[in-house]
N, C-alpha and C positions, 0 to 999 in steps of 0.2 A: 821201615819207610825211608825212602831216599831223602837225603837232606835237600832243602830248597836252596838254590843258588840264584842270586839276583842276576837278571839278564844284563849282558854287557851293554853299556850305553845309557842305562837308566840310573839317575841319581838316587842316592839313599834318601829316603823320606822319613821324617819324624812322624810317628803315629800319635795323633792328639789324644788326650784324655777325654772320655765321653762327657765329662763335666764342662768341657770347653764349648760344646755345641749348644746353641740357643736357637729355637725356632724363630724365624723372622716375624716381626709384629707389623701389622698394617699401620700405615701412617694415619694419624688422627683424621686427616682430611678425607680418608677413604669413604667415610660415611656420607660425605657431601658430594662425592663424584657419582655421576650416573653410570650404571653398569654398561659395559660393552658386551655385545652378543658375539660369541665365538662358536661357529659351527665346525664340528669335527666329524668327518666321515670315517667309516671303519672303526667306530669308537670303542668297540669291545675287542678289537684285535690286539695283537702284541704291542704295536707301536702306540695305539690309542691308550692302552692300559698304562704304558710308561709315561705318556704325555699328559693325560687329563689331570692327574693329581698335581703335577707341577704347574700347570696353568692356574688351577684353583688356588695354589699356594702363592701366586703372584710372581712366579719366575719369568713368565713371558712378557707380561704387560706392566709389571712393577708392583711394589708392595702397597700402593695406595689406589689401585684400580680394581673395583669390583667387576666380576664377570658373570655372565649367564652362559652356561655350556649347553649348546644345542647339538645333541649327539645322534648321529645317523647310523643305522645298521641295515643290513639286507633283511627282507621280509621272510626270514626263516626262523623257526621256533628256537633253535639252539642259539642263534646269534642274538635274538631279542632277549632270551633268558640271560645270556651273558651280559648284555647291556644293562638289564635290570640289576644284576649283581654288582656291576661297576658303579651304578648310580647309588646303590645302598652303601657301598664302601665310601663313596664321596660324601654322602650324608654323615657317615660315621666319623669322618675326619673333622667335621665341624669347622670347615675353613671359614674364617671371617670374611674373605673376599668372594666367596661363592654365593651369588645373589639369586640363583635359580638354575634349574635344569630342565631340558626337554629331551625326551626319549622317543625316537620315532624311526619308522622305515620309509617315511614320505619325504623326499628331498625338499619339496616346497615348505613343509613344516620345519625342517631342519635349517633351511637357509633364510627363513622369513626374518627380515629386518637385521640380518647378520652384518656385523661390521668387519669381521674376518671369517673367511671360509678356508679351513685347512683340509684339503682333499687328500686324505691319508689312504683311504681304502681303494684297492684295485684288485682285479683278479690276478692271482699269482700264476707264474708259468707252470704248466703241467708237464708230465712226462712226454718227451718227444716233441714238445712245442718249440718252434723257432721264434725268434724275436718278432718277426713279422706277424706270426699267428697271434702272439700276445697283444701286439698293437691293434690288430683288427678286433680281438675279443674285448679290449678295454674301450675302444673308441666310442661305442654307443653309450657306455656308462658316463663318460665325461661329456658327451653331447647332451645327455639328459640333465646332468648336474649344471652344466653351463647355462642351459635354458632356464632352469629353475632359479639360479642365481640372478640371471637377467631379469626375471619376472618379479621376484619377491625380496631380494636382498636390500640392505640399506643403500642409500645413494652414495655413501662413502666406502662401500665394500672394497676389501682387498682380498686377493686369493693367492694361496700358496699351495702348490701341487707337490705331493710326495709320492703318491702311487705311481709305480713304474709301468711303462717307460715315461718318466715324469715330464721330460721336455715335450714330447709329442702329445701326451695327455693334456698338458697345459695349453698347447697350441689348439687342440680340439675344443677345450672348454672356452678358451678366449674367443674363438670364432663363433661359438654357440651363444655368446653373450654380447651381441653387437652394441648394446646400450651402455656397457661398462667400459670405461676408458682402458685401452689395451695395456697401458703402463701399470695398471693395478694387478696384473697377473704376473706371477713368478713361479719358478720351479726350483728345486733344491739340489745344489751341489755342495752345501755346507758340510755335509758328512764327509765328502771326499776331501774338502779343504782341511777339515780337522784331522783326517787320517794322514794326509800329507804332512801336516805340521808335526804330528806325533812321530812319524817316521824320520823326519829330518832331525828332530830333537834327540831321538834315540841314537841315531848315527853319530851325532855330534857330542853326545853325552851331556846334554844340558836340559834344563826344564823347558817345557813347551812355551813358556812365556818369553824365553829368549829368542824364539823364532817368530819373525815378523814378515808379513807380505806374502804368505803362502797363497797360491792362486790356482784355480782350476778353469780350463777353457773347454768349451764345447758341449758335448752330450754327456749326460749321466749314464755312462755305459762303459764297456771295456775299451772304447776308443777315446775316452776323455783324456785331457792333456794336463797332468800335474806339472806346474811350472815352478822350477827352482831358481830360474835366472833372475827373478826380481825379489828373491828372499834374502833377508839378512838374518844372521845368527849372532847375537850379542853386538849388533851394529856393523858387522862385517859381512861381505857377500858370502852366501851359503857355499858356493863352489870353492871359495878360498878356505873357508873353515873346514869343510869336509875333505877337500883335496882328493876326491876319487870320482873322476868324470865317468868312468865306466859304470860305477854304481848309480850315479845320478841319471845317466842315460838308459840304464837297464833296470836293475832291481828296484830302485825307488819308484819308477813309473809303473812297472808291472805289479808291484805290491799294492799300490794304491788302486790301480785299475781292477785288480782281482780280489780285493779285500773282502767284498761282499760274499763272493763264492767261497773264499777260505773260511769265513765265519759259518756259513751254512754247513760246510764239510766238518767243521770242528764241533758245532753244537747241535747240528741237525735242524736248525731253524735260522731264519734270516735275521739280520740286524734289527733290533727293536729299541733297546734302551739308548744305544748310540744314535739311532735315527731320530728318536724323540728329542734327545739332547740337541742334535743338530738343528731340528726344526725350531726349537726355542731360540737358538743362536740366530737362525735365519730371520725370524720375525723381529727379534730385538735389533738386529742390524739394519732392518728397514724402517724401524720406528724411532730410532735414536740417531743423532748426528754422528757420522763417521769421523773419528779423529783425523786431524790434518795429516796428510802424507800417507794414509793407509787406505785399504779397501777390503771388500769381502767378495767372495765368489757367489754370484747369484745368476740364475738362469732368467733372462728377461728377453723381451722382444728386441731383435736386432734392429738398429737404425742404419746398418751398413758399416758400422765400425769394424776395423781390422779385417775388412774384406768379407765379412760374414753377410750373406744375402739378407736384405731387409725382410723382416717378418718372421724369420726363424726364431725359435726360443732357444737361446744359446747361453752358456755360462761365460760371463765376463767379469772383469774387476769392476765393482760397483761402489759408489759412494752415496750415502743417504744424507739428506739435509736436515733430518729431524722433524720436518713438518709434513711428512708424507711423500715427498718427492725424492728422486734419486737420479743419478747420471752415470753413464758408462765412463770409466776413467780413460782419457785419450792418451795417445802418444807413447805407449809402452812398446819397446822394441822386442821382437821375437827372433832369436837366432835361427839359422836355417833348419836345424834339427827339430826345434819345436814348431816352427812355421809349417813344416811338412806334416807334422802330426795334427796341427790345427786344421789343415786342409782335409785330412782324412776324416776327422770327426765331424766337420761341417758337411762333407759328402754324405756321411751316414744320416745326418739330420735332414738333408734334402731328400734322401731316399725314403726316410720315414714319412716325410710330408707327402710324398707321392703316394705312399700306401694308403693314406687317409684323405686323399684329395676330395673324394666324394662327400666327406663329412665337414669340409671347410666352407661350403657354401659358395 
C-alpha cells in the first residue's frame, strides 16, 4: 500500500484521544422552553439523513431548544419506508431535545405550525436534462410547498431553500406564499462559502479559522462569484498573503464553482454531509447576531443593492441582528474582474426568472 502524504497547504492536526469527546448536554432550562417545529422536506434523502440527527442534537438551534421534527417525503413506498427507518433511528438516539416527530407525505401536515421550513428535497437533474429543464420540473413542487406554507405554517415561519436550483426554487416558493413576509425566505450559498474558505486556507497553509470574510455573490450555480477581494487571512488581505493573482482569478474561482460536480465524479453521489453542515451554519447565521465587522453569504430577496434587480433571490453579504432580522451589507467595492462576473450571474438569475414567470403570479 502506498504511503499517505499530507496534501501541501494543510496544517498538521493533532488527533484527539476518544476520551476527550463528551456529548453535549442540554441546558437545564431546556425543559421549560417550548419546542419549535422544524419541517424538513426530502427527509429520508442523503442530506436529510445527515441533517436530522444534528438538529435533534441541538446543533442548529442550540443546546437548550427542544424541537419537533416534521419530516416530509414523496408518496412512494420506498421513500416512506426509508423515512420510517430514519424515525426509528432518531428514536433510538434518545435525544433529550427531540420533543416529537411527524412522518408524512402531505405538505400541509409537514408544514402545519412550523417555525422553520427547510426545503431540502427537489428533483435531481436526470440524464440529458438542461438546467432549464430542471427548473421547470421543480417549479410545481415549490409552488405547492409555498402554498402549503402560506396556509398552515406558524405566523413566525422562516424558510430556507436547499433543493436546486435553490435561488429560483426559493423565488417560486416566495411568490406562492403571499402572506409570508418576503424577507423570511432565503436560499443557501453557505456551502459555497465554506468551500471557498477551505480553498483559501489550503492555499495559504493556514487553519480555516484564519480566513475571514469569505463571500459568494449571485446564483448557486457554475456562475456564482467567489469573492477573495474582501477576505483577510491572519488579518492581512488574502491577495497579499497568497500572492498569486492568476490562481485567485482562475483556479480558485473555478474550483469553488465546480466543486459539486467534482464530488459527484469522485463518489458517485452529490454532496450530502457538507450540504447538511452548511445548512446548519446557514440557519445559525440567521438566528444569531453576526459579529461586528463580518458577514455571511445568504441568498435573499434583492432590494436593488449592488445593481441586482429588485426581487431576485441573490447571494449577498448579510448580517443578522439576532432577533430574526437581517440586512444586506452595503458599500463593498467590487473590482472590475469580479463586477463583470457578478453581472453574468445576475443575468442567469434573470433568465431563470423568465423561465418560471408563469409560476410567479
